[in-house]
C-alpha positions as CSV (number, residue, x, y, z in Angstrom):
1,M,-16.4,48.3,1.4
2,S,-14.4,46.4,-0.8
3,G,-11.1,46.1,1.1
4,Y,-10.0,43.0,3.1
5,G,-10.1,44.6,6.6
6,R,-8.7,47.8,8.5
7,L,-8.9,49.3,11.9
8,C,-10.2,52.8,12.0
9,D,-7.6,55.6,12.7
10,C,-8.6,55.8,16.4
11,H,-8.2,52.2,17.0
12,C,-11.6,52.0,18.1
13,P,-12.7,48.7,19.1
14,W,-14.5,47.5,15.8
15,I,-12.7,46.0,12.4
16,I,-14.5,45.5,9.1
17,F,-14.0,42.5,7.0
18,S,-15.8,41.1,3.7
19,E,-17.5,38.3,4.4
20,Q,-16.2,36.4,2.0
21,Y,-13.4,36.0,4.7
22,L,-15.0,35.4,7.8
23,P,-18.2,33.8,8.6
24,R,-21.0,35.8,10.0
25,L,-21.0,35.8,14.0
26,S,-24.2,35.6,16.3
27,M,-26.2,38.5,16.3
28,E,-24.8,39.4,19.9
29,L,-21.3,39.6,18.3
30,W,-21.9,41.8,15.5
31,K,-23.1,45.5,16.0
32,K,-24.4,45.9,12.2
33,D,-24.5,45.2,8.7
34,R,-22.7,47.7,6.1
35,G,-23.7,46.7,2.7
36,C,-20.8,44.1,1.7
37,G,-18.9,43.9,5.2
38,I,-19.9,43.3,8.6
39,I,-18.5,45.0,12.0
40,Y,-16.9,42.8,14.4
41,P,-15.2,43.7,17.8
42,A,-12.0,43.6,17.4
43,D,-11.0,41.0,20.3
44,V,-13.1,38.2,17.9
45,C,-11.7,39.4,14.9
46,C,-8.1,38.8,16.3
47,F,-9.4,35.5,17.3
48,Y,-10.7,34.7,13.7
49,I,-7.9,36.0,11.9
50,R,-5.6,33.5,14.4
51,F,-7.7,30.7,13.4
52,F,-7.6,31.2,9.7
53,R,-4.3,31.9,9.6
54,F,-3.7,28.6,11.2
55,M,-6.4,26.4,9.1
56,M,-6.0,28.0,5.5
57,L,-2.5,27.4,3.7
58,P,-1.4,29.2,0.7
59,T,-2.6,27.3,-2.0
60,I,-0.3,26.0,-4.8
61,R,-1.8,28.8,-7.4
62,Q,-0.8,31.5,-5.1
63,L,2.3,30.2,-4.4
64,Q,3.1,29.7,-8.5
65,Y,2.1,33.8,-8.7
66,L,4.4,34.7,-6.2
67,V,7.2,32.8,-7.8
68,A,6.0,34.5,-11.3
69,V,6.3,38.0,-10.3
70,I,9.5,37.9,-8.2
71,E,11.0,36.1,-10.8
72,L,10.0,38.2,-13.8
73,R,9.2,41.6,-11.6
74,H,6.1,42.2,-14.0
75,F,2.9,41.3,-13.3
76,G,1.5,41.5,-16.9
77,Q,4.5,38.6,-17.8
78,A,3.9,36.8,-14.6
79,A,0.3,36.5,-15.6
80,E,0.8,35.2,-18.9
81,R,2.9,32.4,-17.7
82,C,0.8,31.3,-15.1
83,F,-2.4,31.4,-17.8
84,V,-4.3,33.7,-15.8
85,T,-5.4,37.6,-16.2
86,Q,-3.5,39.9,-14.8
87,S,-6.0,41.5,-12.3
88,T,-6.6,37.1,-11.4
89,L,-2.7,37.2,-10.5
90,S,-3.0,40.8,-8.7
91,A,-5.8,39.5,-6.6
92,G,-4.3,36.0,-5.9
93,I,-1.1,37.9,-4.6
94,Q,-3.1,40.4,-2.3
95,E,-5.1,37.2,-0.7
96,L,-1.5,35.8,-0.2
97,E,-0.4,38.8,1.7
98,L,-3.6,38.7,3.7
99,L,-3.2,35.2,4.7
100,L,-0.1,35.7,5.9
101,G,-0.5,38.9,7.2
102,A,2.9,40.6,5.7
103,K,3.9,42.6,2.8
104,L,5.6,40.8,0.0
105,L,5.8,43.0,-2.9
106,E,6.1,46.9,-3.4
107,R,4.0,48.1,-6.4
108,T,4.8,51.0,-8.2
109,K,3.6,51.9,-11.7
110,R,6.7,51.2,-13.3
111,K,8.2,48.0,-11.6
112,V,7.3,45.5,-8.9
113,I,10.0,45.3,-5.7
114,P,10.2,42.3,-3.6
115,T,10.6,43.0,0.2
116,Q,13.2,40.7,1.7
117,L,10.0,38.9,3.3
118,G,8.6,38.0,-0.4
119,V,12.3,36.8,-1.5
120,E,13.0,34.6,1.0
121,L,8.9,33.1,0.7
122,S,9.8,32.6,-3.1
123,E,12.7,30.4,-2.3
124,K,10.6,28.2,-0.2
125,A,7.6,28.4,-2.8
126,Q,9.8,27.1,-5.4
127,Q,10.7,24.1,-3.0
128,L,7.2,23.6,-2.4
129,L,6.4,23.6,-5.8
130,G,9.0,21.2,-7.1
131,L,7.2,19.2,-4.1
132,A,4.0,19.3,-5.7
133,A,5.3,18.1,-9.2
134,E,6.8,15.1,-8.1
135,M,3.9,14.2,-6.2
136,V,2.2,14.0,-9.7
137,V,5.0,12.2,-11.0
138,V,4.5,9.7,-8.2
139,A,0.5,9.6,-8.8
140,Q,1.0,9.0,-12.6
141,A,3.7,6.2,-11.9
142,D,1.2,4.6,-9.7
143,D,-1.1,4.2,-13.1
144,K,1.7,1.7,-14.3
145,P,1.3,-1.6,-13.6
146,L,3.6,-2.9,-10.6
147,T,5.4,0.2,-9.9
148,G,6.7,1.7,-6.5
149,R,6.7,-0.9,-3.5
150,L,4.6,-3.7,-3.2
151,R,4.4,-5.1,0.7
152,L,3.7,-9.0,-0.3
153,G,3.6,-11.5,2.7
154,V,4.0,-15.6,1.9
155,I,3.6,-18.7,4.1
156,P,6.1,-20.8,4.6
157,T,5.0,-24.0,2.9
158,I,4.7,-21.9,-0.6
159,G,7.4,-19.4,-0.3
160,P,10.7,-21.8,-0.6
161,F,8.9,-23.5,-3.9
162,I,7.0,-20.6,-5.6
163,L,9.3,-17.5,-5.1
164,P,12.4,-19.0,-7.1
165,L,10.2,-20.0,-9.8
166,V,8.4,-16.5,-10.3
167,L,10.6,-13.9,-9.0
168,P,13.1,-13.6,-11.4
169,G,10.4,-13.4,-14.2
170,I,8.2,-10.8,-12.3
171,R,11.3,-8.3,-11.8
172,E,12.3,-8.8,-15.5
173,R,8.5,-7.9,-16.2
174,F,8.1,-5.1,-14.0
175,P,11.5,-3.4,-12.8
176,G,9.9,-0.5,-11.3
177,M,8.7,-2.6,-8.6
178,E,10.0,-2.4,-5.1
179,L,9.0,-5.8,-3.6
180,F,9.3,-6.3,0.0
181,L,8.5,-9.9,1.1
182,L,7.4,-11.4,4.7
183,E,7.0,-15.1,5.3
184,D,5.0,-15.6,8.2
185,Q,1.9,-18.0,9.1
186,T,-1.4,-17.4,7.5
187,A,-3.3,-16.0,10.5
188,R,-0.3,-13.4,11.3
189,L,-0.5,-12.6,7.6
190,L,-4.3,-11.9,7.3
191,A,-4.3,-9.6,10.3
192,R,-1.3,-7.8,8.6
193,I,-3.2,-7.3,5.7
194,A,-6.3,-6.1,7.7
195,A,-3.6,-3.6,9.8
196,G,-2.6,-2.1,6.5
197,D,0.9,-3.5,7.0
198,L,1.4,-5.5,4.1
199,D,-0.5,-4.9,0.8
200,A,-1.3,-8.6,0.2
201,A,-0.1,-11.8,0.7
202,I,0.3,-15.5,-1.4
203,L,-1.9,-17.9,0.8
204,A,-3.5,-21.4,0.6
205,L,-7.1,-21.6,0.4
206,P,-9.5,-22.8,1.7
207,Y,-8.8,-20.8,4.6
208,D,-11.5,-18.5,6.5
209,I,-10.1,-14.7,4.9
210,G,-13.0,-13.2,6.6
211,R,-13.9,-9.8,4.1
212,L,-10.6,-10.0,2.4
213,E,-10.8,-10.3,-1.3
214,S,-8.9,-13.2,-2.8
215,E,-7.9,-14.3,-6.6
216,T,-6.7,-17.8,-7.2
217,F,-3.9,-18.5,-9.6
218,W,-2.3,-22.2,-9.3
219,S,-3.4,-25.4,-7.5
220,E,-1.9,-28.2,-6.6
221,D,-2.2,-31.9,-5.1
222,F,-0.3,-33.2,-2.2
223,W,2.4,-35.7,-2.6
224,V,3.5,-38.3,0.4
225,A,7.5,-38.5,1.2
226,I,8.8,-41.7,2.3
227,P,12.2,-43.0,3.2
228,D,13.7,-45.0,0.3
229,G,13.7,-48.6,1.1
230,H,10.4,-48.5,3.1
231,P,7.8,-50.8,1.9
232,L,5.4,-48.1,0.4
233,S,8.5,-46.3,-1.1
234,N,7.5,-47.6,-4.8
235,G,4.7,-47.3,-6.8
236,G,2.4,-44.6,-8.2
237,L,-0.8,-43.1,-6.6
238,I,-1.2,-43.7,-2.9
239,T,-4.1,-43.7,-1.0
240,A,-4.3,-42.1,2.5
241,Q,-5.7,-45.4,4.0
242,E,-2.3,-46.9,2.7
243,L,-0.2,-44.9,5.1
244,P,0.4,-45.9,8.9
245,V,-0.5,-43.4,11.0
246,D,1.8,-44.0,13.8
247,E,4.7,-43.0,10.9
248,L,3.2,-39.8,9.9
249,L,5.3,-36.5,10.3
250,L,3.2,-33.5,10.6
251,L,3.5,-29.5,11.0
252,E,2.8,-28.0,14.1
253,E,-0.8,-26.3,14.8
254,G,-0.9,-22.9,13.3
255,H,-0.1,-24.1,9.8
256,C,-2.8,-24.0,7.3
257,F,-0.9,-26.9,5.3
258,R,-1.1,-29.2,7.9
259,D,-5.3,-28.8,8.1
260,H,-5.4,-29.2,4.5
261,V,-3.5,-32.4,4.6
262,L,-5.8,-33.6,7.1
263,T,-8.7,-32.6,5.2
264,A,-7.7,-33.9,1.9
265,C,-7.0,-37.1,3.7
266,H,-10.2,-37.4,5.8
267,M,-8.0,-37.4,8.8
268,E,-9.5,-34.4,11.1
269,G,-9.5,-36.4,14.1
270,L,-5.7,-37.2,13.8
271,R,-5.1,-33.4,15.6
272,S,-2.4,-34.7,18.2
273,S,-1.6,-38.1,17.4
274,A,1.1,-37.8,14.9
275,A,4.5,-39.3,15.7
276,F,6.0,-36.0,15.3
277,Q,4.9,-32.1,14.9
278,G,7.5,-30.0,13.2
279,T,7.9,-26.1,12.9
280,S,8.7,-26.5,8.8
281,L,8.5,-28.8,5.9
282,Y,12.7,-28.9,5.8
283,T,12.7,-30.4,9.4
284,L,10.2,-33.0,8.4
285,T,12.0,-33.9,5.1
286,Q,15.1,-34.7,7.0
287,M,13.4,-36.6,9.4
288,V,11.9,-38.5,6.2
289,A,15.5,-39.0,4.9
290,G,16.8,-40.1,8.2
291,G,14.3,-42.9,8.0
292,Q,12.3,-41.5,11.0
293,G,8.6,-41.6,9.3
294,I,6.5,-40.2,6.6
295,T,5.2,-36.9,5.5
296,F,3.0,-34.9,3.0
297,I,4.6,-32.1,0.8
298,P,3.1,-30.1,-1.5
299,E,3.7,-30.9,-5.5
300,M,5.5,-27.7,-6.4
301,A,8.1,-28.8,-3.5
302,V,8.6,-32.6,-5.6
303,G,10.9,-30.8,-7.7
304,S,12.6,-28.4,-5.5
305,A,16.3,-28.2,-4.1
306,L,15.2,-28.5,-0.7
307,M,13.6,-31.8,-1.3
308,K,16.4,-33.5,-3.8
309,Q,17.3,-36.2,-1.6
310,S,18.7,-39.2,-2.7
311,N,16.9,-41.5,-0.2
312,I,13.6,-39.9,-0.3
313,C,10.8,-41.4,-2.9
314,F,7.9,-39.1,-3.7
315,R,4.3,-40.7,-4.3
316,P,1.2,-38.6,-5.3
317,L,-1.6,-38.8,-2.8
318,S,-4.8,-40.3,-5.0
319,E,-7.4,-38.4,-3.0
320,K,-9.5,-36.0,-5.0
321,G,-8.0,-33.0,-5.8
322,P,-7.1,-29.7,-5.8
323,H,-5.9,-30.0,-2.1
324,R,-5.3,-26.6,-1.9
325,Q,-5.4,-23.3,-4.2
326,I,-2.4,-20.7,-4.0
327,S,-4.2,-17.4,-4.3
328,L,-3.4,-13.7,-3.7
329,V,-5.1,-12.0,-0.9
330,W,-5.9,-8.3,-0.1
331,R,-7.9,-6.0,1.5
332,P,-11.4,-4.8,-0.4
333,S,-10.0,-1.3,0.2
334,Y,-6.8,-1.7,-1.4
335,H,-6.6,1.1,-4.1
336,R,-4.4,-1.2,-6.8
337,K,-6.8,-4.0,-7.3
338,R,-5.6,-4.0,-10.8
339,D,-1.9,-4.3,-9.7
340,L,-2.4,-7.5,-7.6
341,Q,-4.4,-9.0,-10.7
342,T,-1.5,-8.5,-13.2
343,L,0.6,-10.0,-10.9
344,A,-1.3,-13.2,-10.1
345,E,-2.0,-13.7,-14.0
346,S,2.0,-13.0,-14.3
347,M,2.7,-15.8,-11.6
348,N,0.0,-18.1,-13.3
349,K,1.9,-18.1,-16.4
350,L,5.2,-18.2,-14.9
351,L,4.4,-21.6,-12.9
352,A,2.9,-23.0,-16.3
353,V,6.2,-22.8,-18.0
354,A,8.2,-23.9,-14.9
355,S,5.4,-27.0,-14.5
356,A,6.2,-27.8,-18.2
357,N,9.5,-27.8,-18.1
358,T,9.9,-30.3,-14.9
């Protein structure tokens, strides 16, 4: 038996299929083996036919065969276009017809006549083949550095200062990258990375990032922002011990910058006794500009437009640094790690240029 399957003329409840298309059923469900075929009860075979039609879909190769035959109306020419033998192409068309349970071509000795269904399915096959070709293009583009969409998070104490310095250069170097940015606190960004909502985030370390991976591309120290005319407003390096605790303005709990500052100043015990706890560095610096206290800012913020206040003086903190490390963090399973490493290297170079020009 070499055919794919048949019912006998009297419609007896047995159907013969090649083992290549149906799995061998248990002993109680089949009657006997006839060489290459097994006889199955018709109701069992109907179930398997429905099952395999649902589970098995036409292959890209079968669709290519169908489109070629219907366009050229010739098996030999279609086989040449598809770089296969004529017998291979013919077998592929037969398998497709069996899978769909419908006749797609009328075969004669001189020509091939497509059925109406064959023509309709050929049109849909062309659309699917076009989409498959697009998938190849997208996959190949993914191999190029920093192309396609990148979902990047950044914390509020980094974003306003680093993004204006690096984004123009990044977009110029990698015009094929579509960048989506989200600003949030560290803990929430880490959760989004782990959940797959973000590809990576620019964070300040040290911080417990669990099993996530990171690459540090910049380090910096902290500076102290002091109101102009304050007794401490003049001078160079300043120690944490010189700062009046009752005048300190800090970010509220949840900002890693607050924790980094307290650690650098060895003030871990100063968790709730600060004179004011703000939600942003902008708020804190406005308080300083109004003569309401002293605060800390990251080094990269000193020359930024946000900090250009004529009535604020800045002094570097003398405690040993670096006080924080600017790092790119991502999932270990992320498939474009090379892109993120390239991004980190590019940001390092751009920040070095910006730092040299200040």
